[in-house]
LUMGU-768597 format. One record per atom (N, C-alpha, C, O): residue number from 0; residue in one letter; atom name; x, y, z. Coordinates in steps of 0.05 Angstrom, whole numbers. Example, Ala and Ser with C-alpha at 12.3 -4.5 7.8 and 13.67 -1.06 7.14 Angstrom:
// LUMGU-768597
0 / a / N / 264 / -114 / 156
0 / a / CA / 246 / -90 / 156
0 / a / C / 264 / -66 / 156
0 / a / O / 285 / -66 / 169
1 / s / N / 257 / -45 / 142
1 / s / CA / 273 / -21 / 143
1 / s / C / 258 / 1 / 157
1 / s / O / 268 / 23 / 161
//
This chain:
// LUMGU-768597
0 / m / N / 180 / 262 / -136
0 / m / CA / 211 / 252 / -112
0 / m / C / 221 / 287 / -115
0 / m / O / 224 / 305 / -98
1 / y / N / 224 / 287 / -151
1 / y / CA / 240 / 310 / -156
1 / y / C / 225 / 334 / -157
1 / y / O / 233 / 357 / -161
2 / l / N / 196 / 324 / -151
2 / l / CA / 176 / 354 / -154
2 / l / C / 172 / 364 / -126
2 / l / O / 158 / 382 / -118
3 / a / N / 181 / 355 / -120
3 / a / CA / 177 / 350 / -77
3 / a / C / 206 / 355 / -63
3 / a / O / 214 / 355 / -40
4 / a / N / 215 / 360 / -84
4 / a / CA / 242 / 367 / -69
4 / a / C / 247 / 403 / -93
4 / a / O / 268 / 416 / -90
5 / l / N / 235 / 407 / -103
5 / l / CA / 244 / 435 / -115
5 / l / C / 217 / 442 / -89
5 / l / O / 223 / 462 / -77
6 / v / N / 191 / 429 / -77
6 / v / CA / 173 / 451 / -70
6 / v / C / 191 / 456 / -45
6 / v / O / 194 / 479 / -36
7 / t / N / 202 / 438 / -34
7 / t / CA / 220 / 442 / -16
7 / t / C / 237 / 468 / -16
7 / t / O / 236 / 487 / 0
8 / g / N / 259 / 463 / -46
8 / g / CA / 264 / 475 / -53
8 / g / C / 267 / 505 / -48
8 / g / O / 287 / 517 / -39
9 / l / N / 238 / 518 / -59
9 / l / CA / 225 / 539 / -64
9 / l / C / 213 / 557 / -34
9 / l / O / 208 / 580 / -30
10 / c / N / 213 / 530 / -16
10 / c / CA / 195 / 542 / 15
10 / c / C / 228 / 546 / 23
10 / c / O / 230 / 571 / 26
11 / l / N / 253 / 534 / 29
11 / l / CA / 273 / 530 / 42
11 / l / C / 288 / 566 / 24
11 / l / O / 300 / 583 / 37
12 / s / N / 283 / 568 / -6
12 / s / CA / 290 / 591 / -14
12 / s / C / 275 / 621 / -1
12 / s / O / 283 / 643 / -10
13 / y / N / 250 / 619 / 26
13 / y / CA / 235 / 632 / 23
13 / y / C / 255 / 643 / 44
13 / y / O / 265 / 666 / 43
14 / v / N / 259 / 627 / 63
14 / v / CA / 281 / 617 / 88
14 / v / C / 307 / 634 / 86
14 / v / O / 316 / 651 / 102
15 / v / N / 316 / 628 / 68
15 / v / CA / 358 / 640 / 71
15 / v / C / 344 / 671 / 59
15 / v / O / 357 / 691 / 63
16 / l / N / 320 / 673 / 45
16 / l / CA / 320 / 696 / 40
16 / l / C / 304 / 721 / 55
16 / l / O / 305 / 746 / 52
17 / s / N / 290 / 705 / 72
17 / s / CA / 285 / 724 / 106
17 / s / C / 315 / 735 / 112
17 / s / O / 322 / 759 / 115
18 / y / N / 326 / 717 / 112
18 / y / CA / 352 / 714 / 128
18 / y / C / 370 / 741 / 108
18 / y / O / 372 / 766 / 109
19 / g / N / 378 / 722 / 96
19 / g / CA / 391 / 743 / 68
19 / g / C / 386 / 770 / 62
19 / g / O / 408 / 781 / 61
20 / l / N / 368 / 785 / 56
20 / l / CA / 356 / 808 / 44
20 / l / C / 364 / 827 / 72
20 / l / O / 384 / 841 / 74
21 / p / N / 347 / 823 / 88
21 / p / CA / 354 / 852 / 98
21 / p / C / 380 / 852 / 112
21 / p / O / 389 / 873 / 121
22 / w / N / 393 / 823 / 113
22 / w / CA / 424 / 828 / 125
22 / w / C / 442 / 845 / 102
22 / w / O / 458 / 864 / 103
23 / f / N / 432 / 830 / 85
23 / f / CA / 458 / 852 / 49
23 / f / C / 440 / 883 / 55
23 / f / O / 450 / 904 / 62
24 / f / N / 414 / 879 / 49
24 / f / CA / 404 / 904 / 45
24 / f / C / 413 / 928 / 73
24 / f / O / 427 / 949 / 73
25 / e / N / 396 / 910 / 98
25 / e / CA / 400 / 939 / 122
25 / e / C / 424 / 932 / 128
25 / e / O / 441 / 949 / 130
26 / g / N / 429 / 912 / 132
26 / g / CA / 462 / 910 / 156
26 / g / C / 440 / 893 / 181
26 / g / O / 452 / 894 / 203
27 / r / N / 418 / 880 / 185
27 / r / CA / 408 / 874 / 200
27 / r / C / 401 / 845 / 198
27 / r / O / 400 / 831 / 177
28 / r / N / 397 / 840 / 215
28 / r / CA / 393 / 812 / 223
28 / r / C / 367 / 803 / 224
28 / r / O / 356 / 816 / 242
29 / a / N / 354 / 789 / 216
29 / a / CA / 328 / 796 / 218
29 / a / C / 312 / 754 / 230
29 / a / O / 326 / 734 / 228
30 / r / N / 297 / 754 / 236
30 / r / CA / 284 / 729 / 251
30 / r / C / 260 / 731 / 236
30 / r / O / 252 / 750 / 222
31 / l / N / 249 / 707 / 242
31 / l / CA / 230 / 682 / 217
31 / l / C / 210 / 712 / 232
31 / l / O / 215 / 724 / 253
32 / s / N / 185 / 717 / 211
32 / s / CA / 164 / 733 / 230
32 / s / C / 149 / 711 / 238
32 / s / O / 150 / 688 / 228
33 / p / N / 132 / 722 / 261
33 / p / CA / 100 / 695 / 266
33 / p / C / 90 / 690 / 227
33 / p / O / 86 / 667 / 220
34 / n / N / 89 / 710 / 209
34 / n / CA / 69 / 702 / 176
34 / n / C / 99 / 675 / 168
34 / n / O / 93 / 657 / 153
35 / a / N / 128 / 678 / 181
35 / a / CA / 140 / 657 / 147
35 / a / C / 124 / 630 / 144
35 / a / O / 120 / 618 / 122
36 / l / N / 112 / 620 / 177
36 / l / CA / 97 / 589 / 168
36 / l / C / 69 / 600 / 150
36 / l / O / 53 / 587 / 136
37 / r / N / 70 / 626 / 155
37 / r / CA / 32 / 626 / 129
37 / r / C / 53 / 621 / 96
37 / r / O / 47 / 610 / 75
38 / s / N / 68 / 629 / 102
38 / s / CA / 91 / 651 / 74
38 / s / C / 88 / 626 / 58
38 / s / O / 76 / 617 / 38
39 / i / N / 115 / 613 / 85
39 / i / CA / 123 / 573 / 71
39 / i / C / 102 / 561 / 60
39 / i / O / 104 / 558 / 36
40 / l / N / 73 / 551 / 73
40 / l / CA / 64 / 543 / 66
40 / l / C / 31 / 562 / 32
40 / l / O / 12 / 553 / 20
41 / v / N / 47 / 588 / 32
41 / v / CA / 33 / 603 / 7
41 / v / C / 46 / 598 / -24
41 / v / O / 39 / 597 / -47
42 / i / N / 76 / 594 / -6
42 / i / CA / 98 / 572 / -27
42 / i / C / 92 / 548 / -28
42 / i / O / 81 / 548 / -50
43 / a / N / 91 / 531 / -21
43 / a / CA / 83 / 506 / -24
43 / a / C / 61 / 491 / -37
43 / a / O / 64 / 470 / -50
44 / l / N / 34 / 509 / -32
44 / l / CA / 13 / 507 / -37
44 / l / C / 19 / 517 / -72
44 / l / O / 17 / 504 / -93
45 / s / N / 26 / 553 / -68
45 / s / CA / 32 / 553 / -101
45 / s / C / 41 / 548 / -116
45 / s / O / 33 / 554 / -138
46 / a / N / 77 / 529 / -109
46 / a / CA / 83 / 510 / -120
46 / a / C / 65 / 487 / -125
46 / a / O / 62 / 484 / -150
47 / s / N / 54 / 473 / -114
47 / s / CA / 37 / 452 / -117
47 / s / C / 24 / 454 / -140
47 / s / O / 28 / 440 / -160
48 / i / N / 6 / 472 / -138
48 / i / CA / -19 / 485 / -170
48 / i / C / 3 / 487 / -192
48 / i / O / 3 / 477 / -214
49 / a / N / 21 / 500 / -182
49 / a / CA / 33 / 513 / -222
49 / a / C / 44 / 474 / -225
49 / a / O / 41 / 463 / -247
50 / f / N / 52 / 460 / -208
50 / f / CA / 57 / 426 / -215
50 / f / C / 29 / 421 / -228
50 / f / O / 27 / 415 / -252
51 / f / N / 6 / 423 / -212
51 / f / CA / -13 / 409 / -211
51 / f / C / -22 / 417 / -241
51 / f / O / -31 / 398 / -254
52 / v / N / -22 / 440 / -254
52 / v / CA / -33 / 454 / -271
52 / v / C / -28 / 445 / -299
52 / v / O / -41 / 437 / -318
53 / s / N / 12 / 451 / -291
53 / s / CA / 33 / 429 / -319
53 / s / C / 34 / 400 / -321
53 / s / O / 50 / 389 / -336
54 / f / N / 13 / 385 / -304
54 / f / CA / 8 / 363 / -311
54 / f / C / -13 / 356 / -320
54 / f / O / -14 / 336 / -334
55 / q / N / -38 / 375 / -316
55 / q / CA / -62 / 373 / -343
55 / q / C / -57 / 378 / -370
55 / q / O / -71 / 370 / -389
56 / i / N / -36 / 393 / -370
56 / i / CA / -26 / 392 / -415
56 / i / C / -27 / 380 / -423
56 / i / O / -48 / 390 / -430
57 / e / N / -26 / 365 / -431
57 / e / CA / -14 / 342 / -442
57 / e / C / 9 / 346 / -465
57 / e / O / 26 / 329 / -463
58 / d / N / 12 / 367 / -489
58 / d / CA / 36 / 363 / -492
58 / d / C / 58 / 376 / -480
58 / d / O / 59 / 398 / -471
59 / i / N / 78 / 356 / -482
59 / i / CA / 101 / 351 / -454
59 / i / C / 110 / 369 / -462
59 / i / O / 128 / 368 / -445
60 / q / N / 115 / 391 / -476
60 / q / CA / 134 / 407 / -483
60 / q / C / 119 / 433 / -476
60 / q / O / 129 / 443 / -456
61 / l / N / 104 / 443 / -484
61 / l / CA / 89 / 460 / -464
61 / l / C / 66 / 453 / -432
61 / l / O / 46 / 464 / -422
62 / a / N / 79 / 432 / -425
62 / a / CA / 77 / 430 / -398
62 / a / C / 93 / 441 / -389
62 / a / O / 91 / 458 / -371
63 / n / N / 112 / 431 / -400
63 / n / CA / 153 / 436 / -376
63 / n / C / 145 / 472 / -392
63 / n / O / 143 / 489 / -375
64 / r / N / 141 / 481 / -419
64 / r / CA / 143 / 512 / -411
64 / r / C / 125 / 525 / -384
64 / r / O / 134 / 542 / -368
65 / a / N / 95 / 512 / -382
65 / a / CA / 83 / 524 / -368
65 / a / C / 100 / 522 / -321
65 / a / O / 101 / 537 / -302
66 / l / N / 107 / 494 / -329
66 / l / CA / 114 / 492 / -303
66 / l / C / 143 / 512 / -295
66 / l / O / 148 / 517 / -271
67 / h / N / 164 / 523 / -324
67 / h / CA / 177 / 531 / -303
67 / h / C / 168 / 558 / -312
67 / h / O / 187 / 574 / -314
68 / m / N / 150 / 565 / -316
68 / m / CA / 126 / 602 / -314
68 / m / C / 125 / 601 / -298
68 / m / O / 139 / 617 / -286
69 / l / N / 109 / 583 / -285
69 / l / CA / 100 / 587 / -256
69 / l / C / 113 / 573 / -225
69 / l / O / 112 / 583 / -202
70 / g / N / 124 / 549 / -235
70 / g / CA / 141 / 550 / -212
70 / g / C / 160 / 564 / -222
70 / g / O / 163 / 588 / -217
71 / g / N / 175 / 551 / -237
71 / g / CA / 208 / 573 / -235
71 / g / C / 212 / 605 / -237
71 / g / O / 231 / 619 / -231
72 / g / N / 185 / 611 / -248
72 / g / CA / 188 / 642 / -245
72 / g / C / 171 / 662 / -230
72 / g / O / 181 / 683 / -225
73 / f / N / 142 / 655 / -222
73 / f / CA / 129 / 671 / -201
73 / f / C / 123 / 661 / -174
73 / f / O / 112 / 674 / -157
74 / v / N / 131 / 633 / -173
74 / v / CA / 134 / 617 / -142
74 / v / C / 160 / 618 / -139
74 / v / O / 168 / 601 / -124
75 / a / N / 179 / 634 / -150
75 / a / CA / 198 / 648 / -142
75 / a / C / 202 / 667 / -134
75 / a / O / 217 / 669 / -114
76 / f / N / 191 / 688 / -145
76 / f / CA / 184 / 703 / -142
76 / f / C / 158 / 717 / -122
76 / f / O / 159 / 736 / -107
77 / l / N / 142 / 703 / -128
77 / l / CA / 130 / 700 / -95
77 / l / C / 145 / 712 / -73
77 / l / O / 144 / 731 / -57
78 / a / N / 169 / 677 / -82
78 / a / CA / 185 / 683 / -51
78 / a / C / 201 / 707 / -35
78 / a / O / 203 / 717 / -12
79 / c / N / 211 / 712 / -63
79 / c / CA / 219 / 739 / -61
79 / c / C / 210 / 758 / -47
79 / c / O / 221 / 774 / -32
80 / v / N / 181 / 754 / -54
80 / v / CA / 159 / 785 / -43
80 / v / C / 155 / 784 / -19
80 / v / O / 159 / 800 / 0
81 / l / N / 144 / 753 / -20
81 / l / CA / 135 / 753 / 21
81 / l / C / 159 / 741 / 36
81 / l / O / 153 / 733 / 58
82 / a / N / 187 / 738 / 29
82 / a / CA / 208 / 751 / 50
82 / a / C / 212 / 770 / 51
82 / a / O / 230 / 774 / 67
83 / a / N / 201 / 797 / 38
83 / a / CA / 217 / 829 / 36
83 / a / C / 185 / 829 / 52
83 / a / O / 198 / 816 / 68
84 / r / N / 167 / 830 / 59
84 / r / CA / 145 / 828 / 55
84 / r / C / 149 / 828 / 89
84 / r / O / 152 / 845 / 106
85 / d / N / 148 / 805 / 89
85 / d / CA / 144 / 796 / 125
85 / d / C / 178 / 798 / 137
85 / d / O / 183 / 780 / 153
86 / t / N / 201 / 819 / 130
86 / t / CA / 212 / 814 / 139
86 / t / C / 218 / 854 / 146
86 / t / O / 238 / 865 / 154
87 / g / N / 188 / 869 / 138
87 / g / CA / 199 / 892 / 125
87 / g / C / 213 / 914 / 118
87 / g / O / 217 / 936 / 128
88 / l / N / 222 / 899 / 96
88 / l / CA / 243 / 900 / 67
88 / l / C / 239 / 927 / 68
88 / l / O / 218 / 935 / 79
89 / t / N / 258 / 944 / 56
89 / t / CA / 241 / 977 / 62
89 / t / C / 265 / 976 / 30
89 / t / O / 287 / 985 / 35
90 / i / N / 263 / 971 / 13
90 / i / CA / 295 / 980 / -7
90 / i / C / 276 / 986 / -26
90 / i / O / 289 / 977 / -45
91 / g / N / 253 / 995 / -39
91 / g / CA / 243 / 1010 / -54
91 / g / C / 235 / 983 / -87
91 / g / O / 251 / 967 / -96
92 / r / N / 215 / 986 / -93
92 / r / CA / 212 / 969 / -110
92 / r / C / 211 / 962 / -137
92 / r / O / 197 / 946 / -149
93 / l / N / 233 / 981 / -146
93 / l / CA / 253 / 989 / -173
93 / l / C / 276 / 952 / -170
93 / l / O / 277 / 930 / -181
94 / r / N / 292 / 972 / -140
94 / r / CA / 312 / 964 / -139
94 / r / C / 304 / 931 / -138
94 / r / O / 316 / 913 / -150
95 / f / N / 269 / 927 / -114
95 / f / CA / 271 / 900 / -108
95 / f / C / 273 / 871 / -129
95 / f / O / 284 / 848 / -128
96 / f / N / 249 / 894 / -157
96 / f / CA / 249 / 891 / -171
96 / f / C / 269 / 881 / -192
96 / f / O / 262 / 863 / -208
97 / i / N / 302 / 893 / -191
97 / i / CA / 317 / 880 / -206
97 / i / C / 346 / 860 / -192
97 / i / O / 363 / 851 / -207
98 / v / N / 346 / 858 / -160
98 / v / CA / 355 / 843 / -133
98 / v / C / 328 / 811 / -140
98 / v / O / 336 / 789 / -144
99 / a / N / 306 / 817 / -139
99 / a / CA / 292 / 789 / -144
99 / a / C / 289 / 782 / -177
99 / a / O / 273 / 764 / -182
100 / t / N / 297 / 790 / -189
100 / t / CA / 299 / 791 / -216
100 / t / C / 316 / 761 / -225
100 / t / O / 310 / 739 / -234
101 / l / N / 348 / 779 / -212
101 / l / CA / 375 / 774 / -204
101 / l / C / 374 / 743 / -197
101 / l / O / 384 / 725 / -211
102 / l / N / 354 / 738 / -165
102 / l / CA / 364 / 723 / -147
102 / l / C / 344 / 690 / -167
102 / l / O / 350 / 667 / -169
103 / v / N / 324 / 704 / -176
103 / v / CA / 294 / 682 / -193
103 / v / C / 312 / 669 / -211
103 / v / O / 321 / 647 / -207
104 / t / N / 317 / 685 / -231
104 / t / CA / 342 / 679 / -249
104 / t / C / 362 / 656 / -246
104 / t / O / 368 / 638 / -261
105 / f / N / 376 / 665 / -210
105 / f / CA / 406 / 645 / -198
105 / f / C / 397 / 626 / -204
105 / f / O / 406 / 609 / -220
106 / m / N / 366 / 625 / -184
106 / m / CA / 358 / 607 / -172
106 / m / C / 336 / 588 / -196
106 / m / O / 322 / 573 / -183
107 / g / N / 330 / 586 / -228
107 / g / CA / 332 / 576 / -245
107 / g / C / 344 / 569 / -259
107 / g / O / 334 / 557 / -278
108 / v / N / 377 / 575 / -255
108 / v / CA / 397 / 572 / -268
108 / v / C / 409 / 555 / -257
108 / v / O / 425 / 542 / -271
109 / a / N / 408 / 548 / -227
109 / a / CA / 414 / 536 / -204
109 / a / C / 395 / 490 / -207
109 / a / O / 400 / 467 / -200
110 / n / N / 373 / 509 / -223
110 / n / CA / 365 / 491 / -230
110 / n / C / 370 / 470 / -247
110 / n / O / 371 / 446 / -245
111 / e / N / 372 / 491 / -273
111 / e / CA / 381 / 475 / -293
111 / e / C / 406 / 455 / -287
111 / e / O / 409 / 431 / -292
112 / l / N / 424 / 478 / -273
112 / l / CA / 455 / 449 / -266
112 / l / C / 439 / 420 / -255
112 / l / O / 446 / 397 / -261
113 / v / N / 417 / 427 / -235
113 / v / CA / 412 / 407 / -238
113 / v / C / 397 / 389 / -245
113 / v / O / 387 / 372 / -231
114 / e / N / 395 / 391 / -272
114 / e / CA / 379 / 379 / -286
114 / e / C / 402 / 364 / -301
114 / e / O / 409 / 340 / -306
115 / f / N / 411 / 385 / -305
115 / f / CA / 435 / 374 / -334
115 / f / C / 446 / 347 / -315
115 / f / O / 441 / 325 / -324
116 / v / N / 460 / 350 / -288
116 / v / CA / 480 / 340 / -275
116 / v / C / 452 / 310 / -284
116 / v / O / 446 / 300 / -306
117 / l / N / 444 / 304 / -260
117 / l / CA / 414 / 282 / -256
117 / l / C / 403 / 268 / -288
117 / l / O / 397 / 244 / -290
118 / d / N / 401 / 291 / -315
118 / d / CA / 406 / 284 / -342
118 / d / C / 431 / 256 / -346
118 / d / O / 426 / 232 / -346
119 / t / N / 456 / 270 / -349
119 / t / CA / 474 / 258 / -351
119 / t / C / 484 / 237 / -329
119 / t / O / 503 / 226 / -341
120 / y / N / 482 / 228 / -306
120 / y / CA / 493 / 216 / -299
120 / y / C / 472 / 194 / -275
120 / y / O / 479 / 184 / -253
121 / t / N / 435 / 193 / -296
121 / t / CA / 420 / 182 / -284
121 / t / C / 412 / 179 / -301
121 / t / O / 416 / 195 / -319
122 / s / N / 392 / 147 / -308
122 / s / CA / 390 / 151 / -327
122 / s / C / 350 / 170 / -334
122 / s / O / 335 / 163 / -353
123 / l / N / 343 / 190 / -315
123 / l / CA / 325 / 203 / -314
123 / l / C / 336 / 226 / -339
123 / l / O / 359 / 230 / -343
124 / l / N / 318 / 238 / -350
124 / l / CA / 309 / 247 / -376
124 / l / C / 302 / 275 / -367
124 / l / O / 279 / 275 / -359
125 / f / N / 314 / 299 / -365
125 / f / CA / 300 / 325 / -372
125 / f / C / 297 / 332 / -395
125 / f / O / 274 / 332 / -403
126 / s / N / 311 / 338 / -407
126 / s / CA / 316 / 345 / -429
126 / s / C / 311 / 338 / -456
126 / s / O / 325 / 322 / -468
127 / s / N / 292 / 351 / -466
127 / s / CA / 286 / 335 / -490
127 / s / C / 296 / 344 / -520
127 / s / O / 286 / 334 / -540
128 / s / N / 313 / 362 / -520
128 / s / CA / 316 / 371 / -548
128 / s / C / 349 / 397 / -534
128 / s / O / 351 / 401 / -509
129 / r / N / 370 / 412 / -555
129 / r / CA / 382 / 417 / -540
129 / r / C / 389 / 455 / -541
129 / r / O / 409 / 469 / -542
130 / i / N / 345 / 460 / -538
130 / i / CA / 348 / 486 / -532
130 / i / C / 329 / 470 / -508
130 / i / O / 321 / 492 / -500
131 / d / N / 324 / 464 / -502
131 / d / CA / 311 / 460 / -474
131 / d / C / 319 / 479 / -461
131 / d / O / 306 / 499 / -464
132 / t / N / 338 / 479 / -445
132 / t / CA / 353 / 495 / -426
132 / t / C / 350 / 525 / -431
132 / t / O / 352 / 541 / -412
133 / w / N / 345 / 535 / -461
133 / w / CA / 335 / 560 / -468
133 / w / C / 305 / 572 / -459
133 / w / O / 299 / 592 / -445
134 / l / N / 291 / 554 / -471
134 / l / CA / 262 / 557 / -464
134 / l / C / 261 / 553 / -442
134 / l / O / 244 / 566 / -429
135 / d / N / 274 / 541 / -432
135 / d / CA / 272 / 537 / -395
135 / d / C / 273 / 560 / -385
135 / d / O / 252 / 565 / -373
136 / l / N / 295 / 584 / -384
136 / l / CA / 304 / 598 / -377
136 / l / C / 280 / 621 / -386
136 / l / O / 267 / 636 / -370
137 / a / N / 278 / 621 / -409
137 / a / CA / 269 / 639 / -426
137 / a / C / 224 / 630 / -408
137 / a / O / 204 / 644 / -412
138 / s / N / 224 / 617 / -401
138 / s / CA / 193 / 607 / -388
138 / s / C / 198 / 617 / -364
138 / s / O / 176 / 624 / -356
139 / n / N / 214 / 622 / -346
139 / n / CA / 225 / 635 / -324
139 / n / C / 229 / 653 / -313
139 / n / O / 231 / 658 / -289
140 / v / N / 230 / 674 / -346
140 / v / CA / 237 / 692 / -347
140 / v / C / 209 / 705 / -357
140 / v / O / 206 / 729 / -361
141 / l / N / 190 / 689 / -361
141 / l / CA / 159 / 704 / -368
141 / l / C / 145 / 708 / -348
141 / l / O / 128 / 724 / -343
142 / g / N / 156 / 689 / -336
142 / g / CA / 151 / 673 / -300
142 / g / C / 141 / 711 / -283
142 / g / O / 120 / 722 / -275
143 / i / N / 184 / 724 / -287
143 / i / CA / 182 / 739 / -270
143 / i / C / 169 / 764 / -282
143 / i / O / 159 / 774 / -262
144 / l / N / 164 / 780 / -302
144 / l / CA / 151 / 787 / -305
144 / l / C / 127 / 794 / -299
144 / l / O / 120 / 817 / -292
145 / i / N / 104 / 766 / -304
145 / i / CA / 87 / 764 / -295
145 / i / C / 78 / 763 / -266
145 / i / O / 55 / 769 / -263
146 / a / N / 89 / 756 / -248
146 / a / CA / 91 / 761 / -220
146 / a / C / 108 / 786 / -217
146 / a / O / 108 / 799 / -196
147 / a / N / 119 / 791 / -231
147 / a / CA / 125 / 834 / -220
147 / a / C / 102 / 845 / -216
147 / a / O / 91 / 854 / -196
148 / v / N / 92 / 843 / -252
148 / v / CA / 59 / 856 / -252
148 / v / C / 50 / 853 / -222
148 / v / O / 52 / 869 / -204
149 / c / N / 40 / 831 / -221
149 / c / CA / 14 / 818 / -202
149 / c / C / 24 / 834 / -184
149 / c / O / 12 / 854 / -178
150 / l / N / 60 / 823 / -168
150 / l / CA / 47 / 816 / -142
150 / l / C / 75 / 842 / -127
150 / l / O / 81 / 840 / -103
151 / l / N / 91 / 865 / -147
151 / l / CA / 98 / 894 / -137
151 / l / C / 79 / 897 / -115
151 / l / O / 83 / 895 / -91
152 / s / N / 72 / 899 / -120
152 / s / CA / 49 / 928 / -115
152 / s / C / 51 / 914 / -74
152 / s / O / 43 / 931 / -57
153 / f / N / 55 / 902 / -70
153 / f / CA / 65 / 877 / -41
153 / f / C / 91 / 895 / -25
153 / f / O / 97 / 896 / -2
154 / v / N / 102 / 905 / -43
154 / v / CA / 139 / 898 / -33
154 / v / C / 131 / 939 / -34
154 / v / O / 121 / 953 / -51
155 / p / N / 143 / 945 / 0
155 / p / CA / 134 / 971 / 4
155 / p / C / 142 / 985 / -14
155 / p / O / 159 / 974 / -29
156 / a / N / 134 / 1019 / -23
156 / a / CA / 142 / 1035 / -51
156 / a / C / 165 / 1052 / -33
156 / a / O / 177 / 1069 / -47
157 / s / N / 176 / 1052 / -1
157 / s / CA / 188 / 1069 / 5
157 / s / C / 218 / 1051 / 2
157 / s / O / 223 / 1027 / 3
158 / s / N / 238 / 1080 / -5
158 / s / CA / 260 / 1065 / -7
158 / s / C / 280 / 1057 / 17
158 / s / O / 303 / 1050 / 10
159 / g / N / 273 / 1056 / 39
159 / g / CA / 291 / 1050 / 65
159 / g / C / 302 / 1086 / 81
159 / g / O / 301 / 1094 / 105
160 / f / N / 310 / 1100 / 56
160 / f / CA / 310 / 1136 / 73
160 / f / C / 301 / 1151 / 63
160 / f / O / 293 / 1152 / 39
161 / r / N / 300 / 1167 / 83
161 / r / CA / 287 / 1196 / 69
161 / r / C / 310 / 1220 / 57
161 / r / O / 334 / 1220 / 61
162 / q / N / 298 / 1235 / 45
162 / q / CA / 312 / 1249 / 37
162 / q / C / 314 / 1279 / 58
162 / q / O / 298 / 1293 / 70
163 / g / N / 353 / 1277 / 53
163 / g / CA / 367 / 1287 / 74
163 / g / C / 367 / 1286 / 93
163 / g / O / 372 / 1301 / 112
164 / e / N / 362 / 1262 / 89
164 / e / CA / 376 / 1233 / 121
164 / e / C / 407 / 1228 / 104
164 / e / O / 405 / 1232 / 80
165 / p / N / 427 / 1222 / 112
165 / p / CA / 449 / 1214 / 107
165 / p / C / 440 / 1165 / 105
165 / p / O / 427 / 1148 / 117
166 / r / N / 449 / 1167 / 95
166 / r / CA / 452 / 1134 / 84
166 / r / C / 465 / 1123 / 114
166 / r / O / 479 / 1138 / 129
167 / r / N / 460 / 1103 / 118
167 / r / CA / 472 / 1086 / 141
167 / r / C / 476 / 1065 / 126
167 / r / O / 461 / 1050 / 114
168 / s / N / 515 / 1067 / 132
168 / s / CA / 533 / 1054 / 130
168 / s / C / 534 / 1026 / 142
168 / s / O / 554 / 1012 / 140
//
């Protein structure tokens, strides 16, 4: 059930990013493109594969690291890339990398807060040690870096304005 919630959360993050990124960077209202459903399916499939791969690892700690690296870092970054691509966002690759890294890190921290609340107030156990949260966040960062190497080429290289043209305010 928790994993289904995470897959759903990653898919919903794509929708939020598809509306939020163009509004924030270009001041325009975006609509979900015809590619949105395909992108959501790619995210759901990628997250499911990440969970399946992590479940195949016998060592629970290593499996948790893999889950956070693949699901928490890579797939969340993928959601950012797909949202930027599908909405035609042109902020440039460096700015995109910085913003996507911050957004994915935020998602990772939010996930850790949810785990903390569930760990504290339910009989579910998410943290096996005092440093588990930090290892989870470090795994997310590793996933972000791997995703950036693999996926940044899909983000438009232009910065959104031409040399000599004034920026839109």
